[in-house]
C-alpha positions, 0 to 999 in steps of 0.5 A: 478679232476673227480672221478666216482664210480660205475656210471651207467645209464639206460633209460626206464629200458634199461641199457646204462652204467654199473658200471664205475669207473674212475679217471681223474687228473689235467692237462691231456688229457683224451680220452674216446675212443669207437665206435658210440653208446658205451655211450660216450656222455651219460657218458660225460653228467653224468660227466657234471651234464646234467644227473643224474645217475641211480646209483653210484656217480660222483664228479667233483672238489670234488662236485656233478655236478648235484648240481653245481652253477654258480661259479662251472659252470664257471670252466667248458667248454663244446663243444657238438657234434652238432652245437648249436650256432646261425647261424644268428649271426656272429662269433664274436657275438656268442663268445661274447654272450657266454662270456656274459653268463659267466659274463665276464665284457666288457673289459675282454670280448673283450680281451677274444673273440679276444684271443680265435678267434685267437687261433682257427684261426677264427679272420679273419672270425669274421664278417662272419655269423655262418651259412656260416661257413664250418663244420670244422670252426663251430667246431672251433667256438664251441671250441672258445665259450667253452674256452672264460671264461678260464675254468679249465676243458674242455669237448669236445664230438666227436670234430673231427667226420667227419673232414678230417685228417688235421683238426683233427690234428689241433684240437689235437694240440690245445688240447696239447697247452691247456694241457701245460697251465695246463687245463684238457681236457676230450675228446670223439672220435670214432677214435681209432687211436687218443688214441695215442694223449692222456695222458691216455685213457679209452676204452668204449665198450658195456656200460662199460670201458674195460680198462683205462691207458696210450697208452703204458700201454694199448698196453702192456696189450693187447699184454702181452709186447712189440712186435718184428718181425724177418724175417728169410730165409726159409719157416715156416714149416722148422723153428721148431728148431728156433721157439722153441728156440725163445720161450725161449726169449718170446712168439711166437704169429704169423708166416707168409710166406713172398716172397721178391722180389727175390722170395726166401722163407722167414718167419716173426716171431712176438714175444712178449717180456717183454723188446725188448731192452734186448730181441733182443740180446737173440733172435739173440743168440737163432737164431744162425745158422739161416739166419736173414734177418731183426729185427724190434720193432713193435708198433701195431695199436691202432685198434689192441689194442682196439680189443684185450682188448674189446674181452678180 
């Protein structure tokens, strides 16, 4: 559905995006993750045809988005980061206006306005002026306006920025519903942890894509496999023989001293293995004679994944 090859953008001789190679399929949530200023909004505008690339090419629905006509535009919805609707109009009037821009006929327009306002939980506030809405409600209003014409492909730029965790979760629940209806959603966010909620993720840093894949693929790529932690009785300096044995099972990446509540010395060993289910019995065999206090499969946070992949 989206194909970018060698896509790059410069402003005034300054490169903002390097060579971007990207493919987004139908019916998936694709998350473009990166810090503020990484180039997420610029890439989104290139993919939607609002900017013409300095180099490379982009195809959406098999066509150059800069050459889209009205029919092509109706297949796309775009929710920008800032509030761009009319504060003096009511919630319903704003969405009705957006529906008119996309050519929806009166009967269909009424039906769709109600459907999207119910979907975004704004129907009971339909008569309220947009300027009187909270920031989170204004975001939901923009989402309703972007969905009213039933687009196949939805671009949402930083939809959860500065929202509290509960509202952020509501947005993602809505995206999951849309995905399950067969829509494709391209979402940008600076919240690295939201990568877990995407089907696939692109990590953008310094104007380039550091990595693309499913959350689990990126986690394995960052750490070289699955991570497990084993807590053993004894101080780290006295575990040499056991650590050597564990190197035959996987790669020991960290050893840290622990002090349980009883004050006894203990050490936690983080081990990266190819497959934790098969490695765990081998780890216990390698640790024969050691006192194993606990063993856990670890899912490193996506903040850790992002840092590792960006730093290379």
